[in-house]
Structures are given as C-alpha cells and as structure tokens.
C-alpha positions in Angstrom: -0.1 0.0 0.0 1.0 3.4 -1.1 2.0 5.9 1.9 0.7 9.6 1.8 3.1 12.2 2.0 4.1 13.1 5.9 4.3 17.1 5.6 3.5 18.2 9.2 -0.1 19.0 8.6 -0.5 15.5 7.7 1.8 14.3 10.9 -0.8 16.3 12.9 -4.0 15.1 11.5 -2.5 11.3 12.2 -1.8 12.0 15.5 -5.1 13.6 16.3 -6.5 10.1 14.9 -3.8 7.9 16.6 -5.4 9.4 19.8 -8.9 9.3 19.3 -11.0 6.3 21.0 -14.5 5.1 20.9 -15.4 7.2 23.9 -13.9 10.1 22.5 -13.9 9.9 18.4 -12.5 12.7 15.9 -14.7 14.5 14.1 -14.0 17.3 11.5 -13.8 20.6 13.3 -12.4 18.6 16.6 -9.4 17.4 14.5 -9.1 21.0 13.3 -8.6 22.4 16.8 -7.0 19.4 18.0 -3.9 19.7 15.1 -4.5 23.5 15.3 -5.0 23.5 11.7 -8.0 25.0 9.4 -10.8 23.1 8.1 -9.5 24.2 4.3 -6.0 21.9 5.2 -7.2 19.3 7.3 -10.3 17.9 5.1 -8.5 17.3 2.2 -5.7 15.7 4.2 -8.5 13.4 5.7 -10.0 13.1 1.9 -6.5 11.9 0.7 -5.8 9.5 3.9 -9.5 8.0 2.9 -8.3 7.2 -0.6 -5.2 5.7 1.1 -7.3 3.5 2.5 -6.0 4.5 6.1 -9.2 6.4 7.5 -12.8 5.2 7.5 -15.9 7.5 8.1 -19.3 7.1 9.6 -21.7 9.7 9.9 -23.5 10.3 13.4 -27.3 8.8 13.3 -28.6 11.2 16.0 -27.2 14.9 15.8 -27.6 17.3 18.1 -30.9 19.5 17.6 -29.5 22.6 15.7 -26.8 21.1 13.7 -26.1 18.8 10.9 -24.6 15.2 11.7 -21.2 15.0 12.5 -18.8 12.8 10.3 -16.6 10.4 12.3 -12.9 10.2 11.2 -10.9 7.0 12.7 -7.8 5.1 11.3 -8.5 1.4 9.6 -6.7 -1.4 11.0 -4.2 -0.9 8.2 -4.2 2.7 8.7 -3.3 2.5 12.3 -0.3 0.2 11.6 0.9 1.8 8.3 0.2 5.3 10.4 2.4 3.9 13.3 5.5 2.3 11.1 5.6 5.7 8.9 6.0 8.2 12.2 8.1 5.8 13.5 10.3 5.7 10.7 10.4 9.3 9.8 11.4 9.6 14.1 14.2 7.0 13.1 15.5 9.3 10.6 15.3 12.5 12.1 17.4 10.9 15.2 20.1 10.3 12.7 20.2 13.4 10.9 23.4 15.2 12.0 23.2 17.6 14.5 25.2 20.7 14.3 26.3 22.9 17.4 25.5 26.2 15.7 28.6 27.6 15.8 31.7 27.8 12.9 34.3 25.5 12.5 
C-alpha cells in the first residue's frame, strides 16, 4: 500500500487520529482544533488518507438538535499500522540526522 506524503499538517492529523478512541471519536472540527489547523487543510488531508485506505468514516445517526450530523473519522486497522510505522520511520530518520552545534569551524 502506498504511503501519503508526511507533511507537518498530515502528521498532526495522524497524531490526532491515533489519539482518538471510541469514547472520544475524532470529527472534522475537533480534528481542526486538536491539530491546530484550518478546515481547508484538514479536510483535504482526510480525503487523501481515505483514498489511501487509512481512514474510515461514519456519520452520526442521532445529531444534536440544531446542527448537522457529524462525520467521525477513524484510522482503519491498516491505516493505524501504517501510520505508526510511517511516524516511527520518520522519527528514526530524524534521530540519525547530524546535529550541528551552531558555531563555525
């Protein structure tokens, strides 16, 4: 399965989805809030992750009166495994990068 480009916004969205649970599901605006990103950034990322098969959606069946039903987003089993692997590989690469003291030689 292909891996989406792991930009900082994508990583932020994946981290929110990884921290979501059945008791506290992730829905559109909550993801925007928790990732500190705008909806114009978050929704395209969610659409892309859904295309990759990493994310599943379900629509709220009994919405609160006065607002439209929420769409809940969750990582699929494959998506959760792929997200963990991709984030771990990224962390490992970052740890191997040389660190500079900031001074001149």
